[in-house]
Every structure is written in structure tokens, then in C-alpha cells.
C-alpha positions as CSV (number, residue, x, y, z in Angstrom):
1,M,52.4,25.2,37.1
2,T,49.1,25.0,37.7
3,N,47.4,28.2,36.3
4,R,49.9,27.4,33.0
5,F,48.5,24.6,32.7
6,S,44.7,25.9,33.7
7,N,44.5,28.2,30.6
8,A,46.9,25.8,28.3
9,I,43.9,23.0,28.3
10,W,42.8,24.9,24.5
11,P,45.2,25.8,23.2
12,V,47.5,22.8,24.1
13,V,45.5,20.8,21.4
14,V,44.7,23.9,18.3
15,G,48.6,23.7,17.9
16,M,48.9,20.2,17.6
17,F,46.2,20.0,15.7
18,A,48.2,23.4,13.5
19,V,51.4,21.0,14.1
20,G,50.6,18.8,12.7
21,G,62.3,6.4,40.1
22,C,61.4,4.8,43.3
23,S,62.3,2.7,45.1
24,P,62.0,-1.4,44.7
25,Q,60.2,-2.1,47.6
26,N,57.2,0.1,45.9
27,M,56.8,-2.6,43.4
28,Q,54.5,-5.0,42.5
29,K,54.4,-8.3,41.4
30,A,52.3,-8.9,38.5
31,D,49.7,-11.5,40.2
32,T,48.8,-8.7,43.1
33,L,48.1,-6.7,40.4
34,A,45.7,-8.0,38.3
35,T,42.9,-7.4,40.8
36,G,39.2,-6.6,39.6
37,P,37.5,-3.8,41.3
38,D,35.2,-3.9,44.6
39,I,31.7,-4.2,43.1
40,E,30.0,-3.4,46.3
41,K,31.5,-0.3,46.1
42,L,31.3,0.1,41.8
43,S,29.2,3.1,40.7
44,A,29.1,5.2,38.1
45,K,30.4,8.3,39.7
46,S,28.7,10.8,36.7
47,E,27.0,10.9,32.6
48,Q,30.5,11.9,31.5
49,A,31.5,8.5,33.7
50,N,28.9,6.8,31.6
51,L,30.0,7.8,28.2
52,A,32.9,6.8,28.7
53,I,32.2,3.2,29.5
54,K,30.0,2.4,27.3
55,A,31.8,3.5,24.2
56,A,34.9,1.6,25.5
57,G,32.6,-2.1,25.5
58,G,30.5,-1.2,29.2
59,L,30.5,-1.9,32.5
60,D,30.1,-5.9,32.7
61,A,33.1,-5.6,30.3
62,W,35.5,-4.2,32.2
63,V,34.0,-5.4,35.2
64,K,35.4,-9.0,33.9
65,T,39.1,-7.1,32.6
66,K,41.8,-7.4,35.0
67,T,44.4,-7.0,32.8
68,V,45.4,-6.1,28.7
69,E,48.0,-7.6,27.0
70,F,49.1,-6.7,24.0
71,D,52.8,-6.5,21.9
72,C,53.5,-3.8,20.0
73,V,56.4,-1.8,18.0
74,A,57.7,1.9,19.2
75,T,59.1,4.4,17.3
76,F,60.7,7.1,19.1
77,Y,60.7,9.9,17.6
78,Q,64.0,13.3,18.7
79,P,63.9,16.7,17.6
80,D,66.2,16.7,15.1
81,G,63.9,14.0,13.3
82,T,65.0,10.9,13.6
83,Y,63.4,7.9,16.0
84,Y,64.7,4.5,16.9
85,L,62.2,1.5,15.9
86,T,61.9,-1.2,19.0
87,E,59.3,-4.0,19.9
88,Q,57.7,-4.0,22.5
89,R,55.0,-5.8,25.3
90,Y,52.4,-3.7,27.7
91,E,50.8,-5.5,30.9
92,V,47.7,-3.2,31.3
93,Y,46.1,-3.3,34.9
94,P,43.1,-1.2,34.9
95,W,41.8,-2.0,38.5
96,S,44.8,-1.0,40.8
97,S,46.4,1.1,38.6
98,S,49.6,-0.3,36.7
99,I,51.5,-1.1,33.5
100,L,54.2,-3.1,33.4
101,A,56.8,-3.2,29.7
102,S,59.2,-5.1,29.1
103,G,62.4,-5.9,26.0
104,H,64.6,-6.8,24.2
105,E,67.8,-4.6,23.3
106,P,71.4,-5.1,22.9
107,Q,72.0,-4.3,26.2
108,G,69.8,-6.3,27.9
109,R,66.7,-7.6,28.4
110,Y,63.9,-4.7,31.0
111,L,61.3,-4.7,32.0
112,W,59.1,-1.3,34.0
113,Q,56.9,-0.6,36.1
114,L,54.3,2.5,36.9
115,S,52.3,1.4,40.0
116,K,49.9,3.5,41.4
117,G,52.2,6.7,40.9
118,H,55.2,4.6,41.6
119,F,57.8,4.9,38.0
120,G,61.1,2.2,38.4
121,A,62.8,-1.0,36.5
122,L,62.2,-3.3,37.3
123,Q,64.8,-4.9,35.4
124,G,67.6,-3.4,33.7
125,K,66.6,0.1,32.6
126,S,64.1,2.0,31.4
127,Q,63.7,1.7,27.1
128,Y,63.1,5.3,28.2
129,D,66.8,6.2,29.6
130,G,68.5,6.7,26.5
131,M,66.4,8.3,23.0
132,R,66.4,11.9,24.6
133,I,62.8,12.2,24.5
134,G,62.6,14.9,27.6
135,V,60.4,14.3,29.6
136,D,60.3,12.4,33.2
137,N,59.6,8.5,32.5
138,G,56.9,8.1,34.9
139,C,54.8,11.2,33.8
140,I,55.0,9.2,30.0
141,A,53.8,6.4,30.8
142,E,50.9,7.7,33.4
143,G,49.9,9.2,30.0
144,I,49.7,5.4,28.1
145,L,48.3,4.5,31.1
146,N,45.9,6.2,31.2
147,I,45.0,6.6,27.2
148,I,44.2,2.9,27.7
149,T,41.8,2.0,30.8
150,A,41.0,6.8,30.9
151,P,37.0,5.1,31.4
152,V,38.3,3.3,34.6
153,R,39.7,6.6,35.8
154,L,36.4,8.6,35.6
155,L,35.9,6.0,38.5
156,D,38.1,6.9,40.6
157,E,37.3,7.3,44.3
158,S,39.6,9.6,44.9
159,V,39.8,11.9,41.8
160,E,36.8,14.9,40.4
161,F,36.9,15.8,36.9
162,S,35.3,18.9,36.0
163,P,34.1,20.1,32.4
164,V,36.2,23.3,31.7
165,G,34.1,25.5,29.0
166,E,33.0,25.6,26.4
167,P,33.0,21.7,23.7
168,V,35.9,22.4,21.4
169,R,35.7,21.1,17.6
170,L,39.1,19.3,16.5
171,E,39.2,16.7,13.2
172,G,35.4,17.0,12.9
173,Q,34.5,15.7,16.3
174,F,34.1,18.4,19.2
175,Y,35.6,17.6,22.7
176,Q,34.2,18.4,26.1
177,P,37.4,18.8,28.2
178,M,37.9,17.8,32.3
179,K,40.4,18.5,34.2
180,R,41.4,15.9,36.9
181,V,41.6,17.4,40.5
182,A,42.1,15.3,43.8
183,R,39.3,14.8,45.3
184,P,38.6,17.3,49.2
185,G,41.0,15.6,52.1
186,V,42.5,12.8,50.0
187,T,46.3,13.1,49.4
188,S,47.9,11.1,47.1
189,V,52.2,10.5,47.4
190,P,53.4,10.9,45.1
191,P,51.7,14.0,43.9
192,L,48.4,13.8,41.7
193,R,49.9,15.5,38.5
194,D,47.6,17.9,36.8
195,A,45.5,16.3,33.6
196,A,41.9,16.9,31.4
197,F,41.0,14.0,29.6
198,Y,39.1,15.0,25.9
199,Q,36.0,13.1,25.6
200,R,33.7,13.4,22.3
201,R,30.8,13.6,22.9
202,S,29.8,11.7,20.2
203,D,29.5,8.8,21.4
204,G,31.2,9.9,25.2
205,R,34.9,7.6,24.5
206,V,38.6,9.6,25.8
207,D,41.0,8.9,23.5
208,M,42.2,12.4,24.2
209,L,44.4,14.3,27.3
210,L,46.5,16.7,28.6
211,L,49.2,15.9,30.8
212,G,51.0,18.4,33.1
213,C,55.2,17.1,34.4
214,E,56.4,19.6,36.0
215,E,60.0,17.4,36.2
216,A,60.5,18.7,32.3
217,G,58.9,22.0,33.0
218,G,56.1,21.1,30.3
219,A,53.0,18.8,29.0
220,L,52.5,16.1,27.8
221,I,49.8,15.5,25.1
222,V,48.4,11.7,24.6
223,R,46.0,10.3,21.6
224,G,44.6,7.2,21.4
225,Y,43.2,5.8,17.3
226,D,41.1,2.4,15.8
227,Y,40.1,1.2,18.5
228,A,39.8,-2.7,19.4
229,E,38.3,-5.4,21.6
230,A,41.7,-6.8,23.4
231,V,39.5,-9.7,23.7
232,E,36.7,-10.7,22.0
233,G,33.8,-9.9,24.0
234,G,36.0,-7.8,25.4
235,V,36.9,-4.2,26.4
236,L,38.1,-1.7,23.5
237,F,41.7,-0.1,24.3
238,P,43.7,2.8,21.5
239,T,45.3,-0.2,19.0
240,K,47.5,2.8,18.2
241,I,48.9,5.7,20.8
242,E,51.1,8.8,20.2
243,V,52.7,10.5,22.3
244,F,53.2,14.1,22.1
245,K,55.7,16.8,24.7
246,A,54.8,20.6,24.6
247,D,55.8,23.5,26.7
248,A,54.8,24.7,29.7
249,G,52.4,27.5,27.6
250,G,51.1,24.4,26.2
251,R,52.6,24.7,22.9
252,V,53.3,21.3,20.6
253,L,56.8,21.1,20.4
254,H,57.3,17.0,18.8
255,R,55.9,14.1,18.4
256,M,58.1,11.8,20.9
257,I,56.8,8.2,20.3
258,Q,54.2,6.6,18.4
259,I,52.9,2.4,19.5
260,N,50.7,0.0,17.5
261,A,49.8,-3.0,18.7
262,K,50.1,-6.3,16.5
């Protein structure tokens, strides 16, 4: 998977624009997730991290932000062209690397959580279970979490980001792909997924990522658009998110999800 993923970092993006559980003890309560950073240890590890943070509201704003919450309309697309609309609420916790999603369906209320790589339903079933989208639910949740909190992910002390190849031009913007790998000597549980974060050369914003989903034999492309302040004077987050499914060779198969914040 690793070699195929590395080789797919450039082709998967070209294809996109050409085609236009865990156990209850691993779950945490929301009040324990709303933590801030360790100020004494906090520092931008690289110029890439500095640029990403500046482009998304600045370090002071992120340090003060324990959660990003928003209601949205989510559209789930099927390969046959059909789609399903529903309303959801997201609670994103940047510094504890966690995300909660909830909603109401005819079958009842549901609530799922991804926290530090562990995914599970706290109430009902995951909204993704019945959508036949063919990708591990935890992988989708991680993609959404990472695109919203990309600046904080670049500060993660357990991983390293290394530029891959030359900058690529996409829709008039130059991007530098950065591959995420575990820092030497660090063991991740569950195992760290293959990932590449794409940073715009113009302003440093990270608004696209490629995430390996080995369980489904493929990958996800996640894109963020229409960035706005979560609260007045606060961090910037993508008010529109799109998730695309790609195969293991890096070819985009179809759009799976679109999230539009209200």
C-alpha cells in the first residue's frame, strides 16, 4: 500500500480535476475533548506549519480554539448518480484530534466519534453505514477532521511532513505535496494512515489532502473551500468540504460526500 500510495500522490490529483470501530472504553465525553495545547511545548516545527497557521487565522486564534462547531447539509452520492440529503452537526476538537457528528434520521438519532484514530458510534449507527459508499467510516471521519484542522495537524509532534517532488499546478494554484509519516521511534495505535497534505504556494493554506484507506483498497481526496471565521476573530475553516473516492492506483472513481455549513 505504501509504495502504491506514494506513486499515486501526483496522478490522483490529476485524475480528480480531469474527472471533475472501536470499543466503548476508547470513547471520550465531549467535555474531556475540549482541551487546548501545551503552551510551553507549542512551537511551529517548520515554515510550512507557520504558513498554514497564518493562512487559517494565526497561532493566537488556534491556541484559543478548543472546538469548532457547525451545522451543515450533507449530500451523499452513489456511483449510480443517486444522492441523499441530510442535516448534520459537527463538533471538531483540534488539540485532542477528535470529531463528533450527530443527526436525526427516521430510525432515530445517531452520534459518532473519532478520537485519536479510534472510531465508533456513541448512539445509534454511523450515518455512513447505510450509504453504500464503500469506504471505511473511520477513514472518512479522519479526512473531514484533517481538512478542518490541517494547521494543527502540521504541529503534531508524533509525525513528520516531507515535501514530495516539485510543486504542481491545479486550477491556477501551485501546490506543494507533503507526505505525512510517523516520527522515528513513534508507534501509532491504531496505525497511522498514509497521507499527503497539499499546501498552496500563494498563501500557505492547506485545503486538500490525499488519505490512504487500506481497508477499502483505495484512498480519499478531501478538499476544503470557502473558508470563513468559525467565530468573529477566530480561526478559519472550510465551510464547504468535498470527499472523493479514489482507487489504490490513484484514479478518482466518484464524488462521495459534500458538506455545506449553514
